[in-house]
C-alpha positions as CSV (number, residue, x, y, z in Angstrom):
1,M,7.9,4.3,22.2
2,S,4.3,4.3,24.4
3,G,3.2,1.6,26.4
4,E,3.3,-2.1,25.7
5,S,0.8,-3.2,23.5
6,S,-1.6,-1.4,20.8
7,R,-4.2,-1.8,18.5
8,I,-3.8,-3.1,15.7
9,D,-6.1,-0.3,13.9
10,K,-4.3,2.3,16.0
11,W,-0.6,1.4,15.4
12,L,-1.3,0.8,11.6
13,W,-3.3,4.2,10.9
14,C,0.2,5.0,13.0
15,V,3.0,3.3,10.5
16,R,1.0,5.1,8.1
17,A,-0.5,2.0,6.3
18,Y,-4.0,3.8,6.1
19,K,-4.4,6.8,6.2
20,T,-7.3,6.9,8.2
21,R,-8.3,5.0,12.2
22,S,-11.4,3.5,10.4
23,E,-10.1,2.0,7.6
24,A,-7.6,0.5,9.6
25,A,-11.0,-0.5,11.0
26,E,-12.6,-2.0,8.1
27,A,-9.7,-3.9,6.6
28,C,-9.5,-5.5,9.8
29,R,-13.2,-6.0,9.7
30,S,-12.7,-7.5,5.7
31,G,-10.6,-10.2,6.7
32,R,-7.3,-8.3,5.1
33,V,-5.2,-7.5,8.4
34,K,-3.5,-10.9,10.1
35,V,-1.3,-11.1,13.0
36,N,1.0,-13.5,12.7
37,E,-0.6,-15.8,10.1
38,V,-4.4,-15.2,11.4
39,E,-6.0,-12.9,10.7
40,A,-6.8,-10.0,13.6
41,K,-10.2,-7.7,14.4
42,A,-9.7,-4.0,14.6
43,S,-9.6,-4.2,19.0
44,R,-6.5,-7.4,18.0
45,E,-4.0,-5.8,20.9
46,L,-0.6,-5.7,19.8
47,K,3.5,-7.1,21.1
48,T,6.7,-5.6,19.8
49,G,8.2,-8.3,17.5
50,D,4.6,-9.2,16.4
51,M,4.3,-9.7,12.7
52,V,1.2,-7.7,10.9
53,S,0.7,-8.9,6.9
54,F,-2.9,-6.5,5.7
55,R,-3.7,-6.2,1.7
56,K,-4.0,-3.7,-0.9
57,A,-4.1,-4.4,-4.3
58,P,-2.4,-5.5,-5.2
59,V,0.8,-5.7,-3.2
60,S,0.5,-7.8,0.2
61,Y,3.1,-5.7,2.8
62,T,4.2,-7.9,6.1
63,Y,6.4,-5.1,9.2
64,R,7.4,-6.7,11.6
65,V,6.6,-4.5,15.0
66,V,9.3,-3.0,16.8
67,G,7.1,-0.7,18.9
68,F,4.6,1.4,19.8
69,P,4.0,5.3,18.2
70,K,1.4,7.8,20.5
71,S,0.2,9.6,18.1
72,R,0.4,9.4,13.7
73,M,3.7,10.4,12.1
74,A,5.9,11.5,10.4
75,A,6.9,9.2,7.2
76,K,10.1,9.1,7.8
77,L,10.0,8.5,12.0
78,V,8.3,4.8,10.2
79,E,11.1,2.6,10.6
80,G,11.2,3.4,14.4
81,F,8.3,1.8,14.6
82,A,7.9,-0.7,11.3
83,D,10.4,-2.5,10.3
84,D,9.4,-3.8,6.6
85,Q,9.4,-7.1,5.7
86,T,7.5,-7.3,2.7
87,P,9.3,-9.5,-0.9
88,Q,10.8,-7.5,-2.8
89,D,8.2,-9.6,-5.5
90,E,5.7,-8.4,-4.3
91,L,6.1,-4.3,-3.9
92,D,7.5,-5.0,-7.9
93,K,3.7,-5.2,-8.7
94,L,2.9,-1.4,-7.9
95,N,5.4,-1.0,-11.1
96,V,4.2,-2.7,-13.2
97,N,2.0,-0.4,-14.9
98,R,4.2,2.0,-15.8
99,L,6.0,-0.3,-17.8
100,T,3.0,-0.3,-19.4
101,I,3.1,2.7,-22.6
102,F,1.1,5.8,-21.3
103,V,0.7,8.1,-24.4
104,Q,0.5,11.5,-22.6
105,R,-0.6,14.9,-25.0
106,E,0.2,18.3,-23.3
107,K,-2.2,19.9,-21.8
108,G,-4.5,22.5,-24.0
109,A,-3.9,20.2,-26.7
110,G,-6.9,18.9,-27.4
111,R,-8.3,16.0,-29.1
112,P,-6.0,14.2,-31.5
113,T,-6.1,14.7,-35.1
114,K,-6.8,11.8,-36.9
115,K,-3.0,11.2,-37.8
116,E,-2.4,11.3,-34.0
117,R,-4.5,9.1,-33.4
118,R,-3.6,6.2,-36.2
119,Q,0.5,6.4,-34.6
120,I,-0.9,5.6,-31.5
121,D,-2.9,3.0,-32.0
122,F,0.2,1.7,-34.0
123,L,1.4,2.1,-30.9
124,M,-0.6,0.0,-28.5
125,D,-1.3,-2.7,-31.6
126,E,2.6,-3.5,-31.9
127,N,3.5,-3.7,-27.9
128,N,-0.2,-5.8,-27.7
129,I,-1.9,-3.2,-25.9
130,S,-5.7,-2.5,-25.1
């Protein structure tokens, strides 16, 4: 762990919350990142024990700062620097799309026939999916 503090945009990038540091900085500028329930600028210095919450639609994530990495790290190592405090009901929002019916066709099968289209429409109507 390097140092006693780090910029919030760099920390969010290092713990893999955002793909790029500029995305993390943009999230701070647009007010989607809070430190201890207060909106944070990208240059805000984090300290160990701070609670960081950020919104990446549709989920609001919450992390407790445990340490400060020197650079971006493997996903398996993130636990040593960020303690995930996100409630389970927020994480369940990620699975909502998986619960809907998805009709998968073999690659190269082309467009559905009239009969297959009727079957798909019947499934969609039966489950009230538009």
